[in-house]
Structure formats: structure tokens, C-alpha cells
C-alpha positions in Angstrom: -130.8 -36.5 186.2 -131.0 -38.3 189.5 -129.9 -41.5 191.2 -133.1 -43.4 190.3 -132.8 -42.5 186.6 -129.2 -43.6 186.4 -130.1 -46.9 188.3 -132.9 -47.6 185.9 -130.6 -47.0 182.9 -127.7 -49.2 184.0 -129.3 -52.2 185.8 -130.3 -54.1 182.6 -126.8 -53.8 181.2 -125.3 -54.9 184.6 -127.5 -57.9 184.7 -126.4 -59.0 181.2 -122.8 -58.7 182.2 -123.3 -60.7 185.5 -122.7 -57.6 187.6 -124.8 -55.6 190.1 -125.0 -52.0 191.2 -123.4 -51.1 194.6 -124.1 -47.4 194.6 -124.8 -44.3 192.6 -124.1 -40.8 193.8 -124.9 -37.5 192.1 -123.4 -34.4 193.6 -124.9 -30.9 193.4 -122.3 -30.1 190.7 -123.6 -33.1 188.7 -120.6 -35.3 189.4 -121.9 -38.8 189.0 -120.2 -41.9 190.5 -121.5 -45.3 189.6 -120.0 -48.2 191.7 -120.5 -51.7 190.3 -119.4 -55.3 191.3 -119.3 -58.6 189.5 -121.6 -61.4 190.8 -118.8 -63.9 190.5 -115.1 -63.4 189.7 -113.2 -60.2 189.2 -114.2 -56.9 187.7 -112.2 -55.6 184.8 -112.0 -52.4 182.9 -114.3 -53.6 180.1 -117.3 -53.8 182.6 -116.7 -50.2 183.7 -116.3 -49.0 180.1 -119.6 -50.7 179.1 -121.5 -49.0 181.9 -119.9 -45.6 181.0 -121.2 -46.1 177.5 -124.7 -47.0 178.7 -124.9 -43.8 180.8 -123.6 -41.6 178.0 -126.1 -43.1 175.6 -129.0 -42.6 178.0 -128.1 -39.1 179.1 -126.9 -36.5 176.5 -124.1 -34.4 177.9 -125.0 -31.6 175.5 -128.4 -31.3 177.2 -127.3 -31.8 180.8 -123.6 -31.3 181.6 -122.2 -33.9 184.0 -118.9 -35.7 184.9 -119.1 -39.5 185.1 -116.9 -42.0 187.0 -117.6 -45.7 186.8 -115.6 -47.9 189.1 -115.6 -51.2 190.9 -116.3 -51.5 194.6 -112.7 -52.3 195.2 -111.1 -54.1 198.1 -110.7 -51.0 200.3 -114.4 -49.9 200.2 -116.9 -51.1 202.9 -119.7 -53.4 201.7 -122.9 -51.4 201.0 -125.4 -54.0 199.6 -126.4 -57.5 200.6 -125.0 -59.0 197.4 -121.5 -57.9 198.4 -121.8 -59.8 201.7 -123.2 -62.8 199.9 -120.3 -62.8 197.5 -117.9 -62.7 200.4 -119.4 -65.7 202.3 -116.6 -68.0 203.4 -113.9 -65.4 203.2 -112.0 -63.3 205.7 -113.4 -59.9 206.5 -112.3 -56.9 208.6 -115.2 -55.7 210.7 -115.1 -52.3 212.5 -117.8 -52.0 215.2 -119.3 -48.9 216.6 -117.3 -48.1 219.8 -113.9 -48.9 218.2 -113.8 -52.7 218.4 -112.3 -54.4 215.4 -112.5 -58.1 214.4 -110.9 -60.2 211.6 -113.3 -63.1 211.0 -114.8 -65.5 208.4 -118.1 -64.3 207.1 -120.4 -67.3 207.4 -123.9 -65.8 206.8 -125.5 -62.5 205.8 -129.0 -61.0 205.7 -130.4 -57.5 205.2 -130.1 -57.0 209.0 -127.2 -59.0 210.3 -124.1 -61.0 209.6 -122.6 -64.2 211.2 -118.9 -64.3 211.9 -116.6 -67.2 212.8 -113.4 -66.3 214.6 -110.9 -67.5 217.2 -110.2 -65.4 220.4 -107.7 -65.9 223.2 -109.7 -66.1 226.4 -109.2 -67.1 230.0 -110.5 -70.6 230.5 -111.4 -71.9 234.0 -108.7 -74.3 235.2 -106.1 -73.0 232.8 -103.2 -70.7 233.6 -102.7 -69.4 230.1 -105.4 -68.0 227.8 -106.7 -70.5 225.4 -107.9 -70.2 221.8 -111.7 -70.4 221.8 -113.7 -70.7 218.6 -116.8 -68.4 218.2 -119.6 -68.2 215.7 -121.7 -65.2 216.5 -124.3 -63.1 214.8 -124.1 -59.3 214.8 -126.7 -56.7 213.9 -125.6 -54.4 211.1 -126.7 -51.5 213.4 -123.7 -52.5 215.7 -121.2 -52.2 212.8 -119.5 -49.2 211.2 -118.0 -51.1 208.3 -117.1 -54.5 206.8 -114.4 -54.8 204.2 -112.6 -57.7 202.6 -109.5 -58.7 204.6 -106.3 -58.4 202.6 -103.5 -60.6 203.7 -100.1 -59.5 202.2 -98.2 -62.6 203.5 
């Protein structure tokens, strides 16, 4: 079985549950990982269990041996699909750019090609001795970015 077959099998069930597919990977050893996310609200174990059942019903393990893991995208995994960015609109994100720059900002817009971030930076302002807080709202091409993850504040 391959990624496309698994995707075709799970997408109708995901849509019924108000979820979407983030990623499917199939290793050479037939280890399958299905990553899903909820359109709104939080994922729970029942969503993962339902998709596990769908895959097992669609693909007989007696015919083709495989190991299956179904999980949520999680807070520590970078966004992979546009729906994840759209779900995170208005929230804080941790952006890691190519070249090492890192930025904590509010995600204000997202397309297939770029994201818009709102953030505050300390900058030298003409006529001021001390650096001042300056508000920015900038767009960045996804080609400039290594990863975007939800920002987790433990305060």
C-alpha cells in the first residue's frame, strides 16, 4: 500500500469527524504513520482510534503486513499544510527562518506561498537614545522559513 491509497481511505472519515489529514508516511518496512488534526477545537484519542479502525478495515494485515501509528499533529511539530496555518490565525507562533533567525509573532494571514506575522521589535529610532518598541506586520515567503510551530507559553 502507498500514501495515496491510505489518503483516499481516510479522508472521508476525517471529513465526517471535522478533521483533516496533515501527513501520511510509509517506510520501506511498511511502518505507516498517519498524522491528523481537528478543524476546530482539540483532538482526542477517539479521533485517532477511529482512523486506526478505518485503515485496518481498508487494508488487511493478513494480506500485507504493516505497523500503523495514528496521531495528532501535536504542539511540537511544525505546520505542514495550509489548514494548520489557517487554524492558527490570530495565535502566537514560533518561526524559525533559514539562516538561524527566530521570531515569536502573531500569525495574521496564510496562503500556500506565504505567511503574515505581526510582532514587536526593539529598534533604534532616530532622535531617541534608547531602543524603542516598534510594531511590524510583515509577509514572509514560506521558502524563507524552516519551520512554524505553535508558541507554547508556560507562564
